[in-house]
NURO-478811 format. One line per field, with one value per atom (N, C-alpha, C): residue number from 1; y, x, z; atom name. Coordinates in nm, 3 decimals, padded with zeros to 5 digits, m for minus. Atoms other than C-alpha are relative to their C-alpha. Layout:
% NURO-478811
nr	(NUM; ...) $
v	(Y; ...) $
u	(X; ...) $
w	(Z; ...) $
atom	(CA; ...) $
***
This chain:
% NURO-478811
nr	(1; 1; 1; 2; 2; 2; 3; 3; 3; 4; 4; 4; 5; 5; 5; 6; 6; 6; 7; 7; 7; 8; 8; 8; 9; 9; 9; 10; 10; 10; 11; 11; 11; 12; 12; 12; 13; 13; 13; 14; 14; 14; 15; 15; 15; 16; 16; 16; 17; 17; 17; 18; 18; 18; 19; 19; 19; 20; 20; 20; 21; 21; 21; 22; 22; 22; 23; 23; 23; 24; 24; 24; 25; 25; 25; 26; 26; 26; 27; 27; 27; 28; 28; 28; 29; 29; 29; 30; 30; 30; 31; 31; 31; 32; 32; 32; 33; 33; 33; 34; 34; 34; 35; 35; 35; 36; 36; 36; 37; 37; 37; 38; 38; 38; 39; 39; 39; 40; 40; 40; 41; 41; 41; 42; 42; 42; 43; 43; 43; 44; 44; 44; 45; 45; 45; 46; 46; 46; 47; 47; 47; 48; 48; 48; 49; 49; 49; 50; 50; 50; 51; 51; 51; 52; 52; 52; 53; 53; 53; 54; 54; 54; 55; 55; 55; 56; 56; 56; 57; 57; 57; 58; 58; 58; 59; 59; 59; 60; 60; 60; 61; 61; 61; 62; 62; 62; 63; 63; 63; 64; 64; 64; 65; 65; 65; 66; 66; 66; 67; 67; 67; 68; 68; 68; 69; 69; 69; 70; 70; 70; 71; 71; 71; 72; 72; 72; 73; 73; 73; 74; 74; 74; 75; 75; 75; 76; 76; 76; 77; 77; 77; 78; 78; 78; 79; 79; 79; 80; 80; 80; 81; 81; 81; 82; 82; 82; 83; 83; 83; 84; 84; 84; 85; 85; 85; 86; 86; 86; 87; 87; 87; 88; 88; 88; 89; 89; 89; 90; 90; 90; 91; 91; 91; 92; 92; 92) $
v	(00.039; m02.357; 00.085; m00.053; m02.178; m00.010; 00.014; m02.225; 00.121; m00.075; m01.983; m00.031; 00.070; m02.042; 00.144; m00.137; m01.826; m00.084; 00.050; m01.918; 00.122; m00.146; m01.651; m00.093; 00.086; m01.755; m00.120; 00.161; m02.097; m00.062; 00.068; m02.160; 00.005; 00.018; m02.281; 00.033; m00.050; m02.109; m00.035; 00.044; m02.265; 00.054; m00.017; m02.117; m00.054; 00.086; m02.341; 00.088; m00.064; m02.088; m00.056; 00.007; m02.130; 00.099; m00.098; m01.882; m00.056; 00.087; m02.165; 00.070; m00.050; m02.095; 00.041; m00.002; m02.157; m00.106; 00.056; m02.297; 00.077; m00.092; m02.193; 00.027; m00.018; m02.003; m00.079; 00.095; m02.242; m00.134; 00.121; m02.508; 00.025; m00.056; m02.321; m00.108; 00.054; m02.478; m00.119; 00.159; m02.820; m00.062; 00.097; m02.912; m00.062; 00.116; m03.061; m00.143; 00.078; m03.265; m00.133; 00.109; m03.641; m00.029; 00.069; m03.787; 00.139; m00.111; m03.411; m00.039; m00.012; m03.386; 00.080; m00.068; m03.149; m00.089; 00.088; m03.415; m00.095; 00.127; m03.639; m00.097; 00.129; m03.971; m00.093; 00.088; m04.225; 00.041; m00.037; m03.985; 00.081; m00.036; m03.900; m00.056; 00.027; m03.985; 00.083; m00.104; m03.683; m00.015; 00.023; m03.774; 00.094; m00.069; m03.563; 00.066; m00.142; m03.255; m00.058; 00.020; m03.418; m00.072; 00.052; m03.667; 00.105; m00.072; m03.392; 00.077; m00.091; m03.174; m00.070; 00.085; m03.475; m00.033; m00.014; m03.511; 00.103; m00.151; m03.180; 00.023; 00.000; m03.158; m00.068; 00.088; m03.469; 00.033; m00.097; m03.261; 00.118; m00.088; m03.007; 00.149; m00.104; m02.789; 00.035; 00.002; m02.680; 00.044; m00.020; m02.629; 00.064; m00.104; m02.346; 00.044; m00.058; m02.243; 00.146; m00.111; m01.872; 00.034; m00.082; m01.646; 00.134; m00.125; m01.364; 00.135; m00.152; m00.991; m00.038; 00.009; m01.116; m00.090; 00.096; m01.382; m00.113; 00.136; m01.645; m00.106; 00.073; m01.973; m00.050; 00.018; m02.028; m00.105; 00.103; m02.350; 00.039; m00.024; m02.239; m00.121; 00.117; m02.510; 00.097; m00.069; m02.388; m00.127; 00.098; m02.636; 00.064; m00.010; m02.603; m00.048; 00.051; m02.610; m00.065; 00.037; m02.825; 00.084; m00.120; m02.640; m00.047; m00.009; m02.791; 00.104; m00.070; m02.633; 00.169; m00.168; m02.303; 00.049; m00.056; m02.248; m00.020; m00.034; m02.333; 00.116; m00.100; m02.117; 00.137; m00.094; m01.850; 00.042; 00.020; m01.912; 00.049; m00.052; m01.825; 00.141) $
u	(00.090; m14.267; 00.013; m00.003; m14.397; m00.145; 00.134; m14.645; m00.033; 00.053; m14.823; m00.103; 00.121; m15.052; m00.048; 00.016; m15.244; m00.146; 00.105; m15.541; m00.099; 00.105; m15.854; m00.138; 00.142; m16.192; m00.050; 00.020; m16.164; 00.056; m00.014; m16.009; 00.149; m00.156; m15.643; m00.032; m00.027; m15.604; 00.153; m00.156; m15.288; m00.007; m00.011; m15.185; 00.143; m00.089; m14.964; 00.031; m00.031; m14.768; 00.104; m00.150; m14.538; m00.028; m00.011; m14.415; m00.022; m00.014; m14.502; m00.149; 00.101; m14.763; m00.111; 00.161; m15.067; m00.089; 00.064; m15.346; m00.086; 00.078; m15.511; m00.089; 00.147; m15.846; m00.093; 00.107; m16.022; 00.002; m00.006; m15.923; m00.048; m00.025; m15.970; m00.165; 00.099; m16.322; m00.031; 00.017; m16.247; 00.074; m00.123; m15.934; m00.059; 00.001; m16.078; m00.142; 00.111; m16.336; 00.133; m00.075; m16.207; 00.049; m00.036; m16.020; 00.062; m00.033; m15.956; 00.178; m00.154; m15.562; 00.006; m00.064; m15.371; 00.113; m00.140; m15.086; m00.029; 00.037; m15.029; m00.068; 00.061; m15.228; 00.119; m00.038; m15.105; 00.123; m00.096; m14.902; m00.060; 00.048; m15.146; m00.147; 00.109; m15.479; m00.105; 00.079; m15.618; m00.089; 00.045; m15.717; 00.010; m00.074; m15.483; m00.079; 00.067; m15.661; m00.180; 00.146; m16.022; 00.025; 00.010; m15.917; 00.061; m00.025; m15.769; m00.106; 00.094; m16.036; m00.128; 00.107; m16.269; 00.048; m00.036; m16.052; m00.033; 00.037; m16.095; m00.120; 00.148; m16.471; m00.030; 00.073; m16.518; 00.054; m00.074; m16.295; m00.073; 00.083; m16.535; 00.076; m00.057; m16.297; m00.006; 00.007; m16.224; 00.162; m00.123; m15.960; m00.040; 00.031; m15.960; 00.152; m00.109; m15.751; m00.002; 00.035; m15.652; 00.155; m00.084; m15.420; 00.027; m00.020; m15.295; 00.059; m00.071; m15.154; 00.134; m00.186; m14.784; 00.004; 00.003; m14.843; 00.066; m00.025; m14.824; m00.127; 00.118; m15.011; m00.029; 00.036; m15.182; m00.123; 00.074; m15.371; m00.039; 00.045; m15.581; m00.078; 00.027; m15.657; m00.073; 00.042; m15.902; m00.085; 00.064; m16.003; m00.054; 00.032; m16.198; 00.075; m00.096; m15.990; m00.101; 00.070; m16.120; 00.036; m00.008; m16.175; 00.137; m00.110; m15.875; 00.106; m00.103; m15.683; 00.006; 00.047; m15.869; 00.088; m00.024; m15.754; 00.160; m00.158; m15.390; 00.045; m00.047; m15.366; m00.022; 00.029; m15.511; 00.119; m00.127; m15.218; 00.144; m00.137; m14.955; m00.021) $
w	(m00.080; m08.073; 00.117; m00.121; m07.784; 00.042; m00.086; m07.526; 00.136; m00.105; m07.315; 00.030; m00.074; m07.060; 00.106; m00.095; m06.798; 00.055; m00.112; m06.529; m00.006; m00.009; m06.548; 00.020; m00.030; m06.375; m00.022; m00.012; m06.319; m00.112; 00.135; m06.669; m00.030; 00.085; m06.809; m00.123; 00.130; m07.125; m00.051; 00.024; m07.303; m00.151; 00.129; m07.662; m00.021; 00.096; m07.895; m00.076; 00.112; m08.090; m00.097; 00.098; m08.389; m00.098; 00.071; m08.664; m00.157; 00.115; m08.943; m00.091; 00.061; m09.243; 00.059; m00.037; m09.089; m00.077; 00.071; m09.230; m00.096; 00.110; m09.555; 00.047; m00.047; m09.528; m00.040; 00.029; m09.737; 00.071; m00.085; m09.498; 00.161; m00.139; m09.163; 00.082; m00.053; m09.119; 00.009; 00.012; m09.171; 00.087; m00.065; m08.998; 00.146; m00.115; m08.684; m00.046; 00.049; m08.910; 00.010; m00.011; m08.860; m00.186; 00.160; m09.190; m00.058; 00.104; m09.340; 00.029; m00.025; m09.388; m00.143; 00.106; m09.607; m00.089; 00.018; m09.650; m00.124; 00.136; m09.971; 00.045; m00.073; m09.987; 00.051; m00.109; m09.753; 00.076; m00.112; m09.530; 00.111; m00.121; m09.281; m00.008; 00.003; m09.153; 00.016; m00.021; m09.067; 00.108; m00.132; m08.710; 00.104; m00.093; m08.518; 00.087; m00.039; m08.453; 00.017; m00.046; m08.440; 00.142; m00.127; m08.161; 00.156; m00.110; m07.961; 00.044; m00.062; m07.949; 00.034; m00.064; m07.884; 00.173; m00.124; m07.587; 00.121; m00.095; m07.455; 00.014; m00.021; m07.502; 00.085; m00.097; m07.302; 00.121; m00.097; m07.043; 00.033; m00.028; m07.044; m00.095; 00.065; m07.259; m00.164; 00.113; m07.609; m00.078; 00.089; m07.889; m00.104; 00.143; m08.151; m00.109; 00.105; m08.455; 00.015; 00.033; m08.475; m00.036; 00.081; m08.675; 00.073; m00.055; m08.475; m00.096; 00.082; m08.620; 00.025; m00.001; m08.563; m00.080; 00.070; m08.806; 00.067; m00.055; m08.584; 00.003; 00.000; m08.566; 00.107; m00.126; m08.269; 00.003; m00.016; m08.137; 00.135; m00.097; m07.851; 00.080; m00.073; m07.565; 00.126; m00.127; m07.257; 00.037; m00.122; m06.991; 00.134; m00.144; m06.682; 00.115; m00.098; m06.372; 00.125; m00.108; m06.088; 00.125; m00.144; m05.737; 00.058; m00.038; m05.590; m00.101; 00.043; m05.887; m00.008; 00.000; m05.869; 00.148; m00.133; m05.505; m00.002; 00.050; m05.611; m00.083; 00.115; m05.898; 00.084; m00.103; m05.637; 00.098; m00.083; m05.417; m00.059; 00.058; m05.691; m00.049) $
atom	(N; CA; C; N; CA; C; N; CA; C; N; CA; C; N; CA; C; N; CA; C; N; CA; C; N; CA; C; N; CA; C; N; CA; C; N; CA; C; N; CA; C; N; CA; C; N; CA; C; N; CA; C; N; CA; C; N; CA; C; N; CA; C; N; CA; C; N; CA; C; N; CA; C; N; CA; C; N; CA; C; N; CA; C; N; CA; C; N; CA; C; N; CA; C; N; CA; C; N; CA; C; N; CA; C; N; CA; C; N; CA; C; N; CA; C; N; CA; C; N; CA; C; N; CA; C; N; CA; C; N; CA; C; N; CA; C; N; CA; C; N; CA; C; N; CA; C; N; CA; C; N; CA; C; N; CA; C; N; CA; C; N; CA; C; N; CA; C; N; CA; C; N; CA; C; N; CA; C; N; CA; C; N; CA; C; N; CA; C; N; CA; C; N; CA; C; N; CA; C; N; CA; C; N; CA; C; N; CA; C; N; CA; C; N; CA; C; N; CA; C; N; CA; C; N; CA; C; N; CA; C; N; CA; C; N; CA; C; N; CA; C; N; CA; C; N; CA; C; N; CA; C; N; CA; C; N; CA; C; N; CA; C; N; CA; C; N; CA; C; N; CA; C; N; CA; C; N; CA; C; N; CA; C; N; CA; C; N; CA; C; N; CA; C; N; CA; C; N; CA; C; N; CA; C; N; CA; C; N; CA; C; N; CA; C; N; CA; C; N; CA; C) $
***
């Protein structure tokens, strides 16, 4: 797992990357739905990604799934920076 981050135009962009098999194309539109899971019965609730997305949304951000050209699985998190965070990022 690799975490890549950058700050751009008042936003924090974080990519959580791995080289796993990714999400099947037929499931990609459902992965953020509550109770959707690809795990066997009684081995998962299907709430993890839905809860993460809802928390980020409540903070004014977002979470998305990407599959890039390098066959990496990427979950992208984007969050707005507070005014004080923006000034700190400009100093770096």
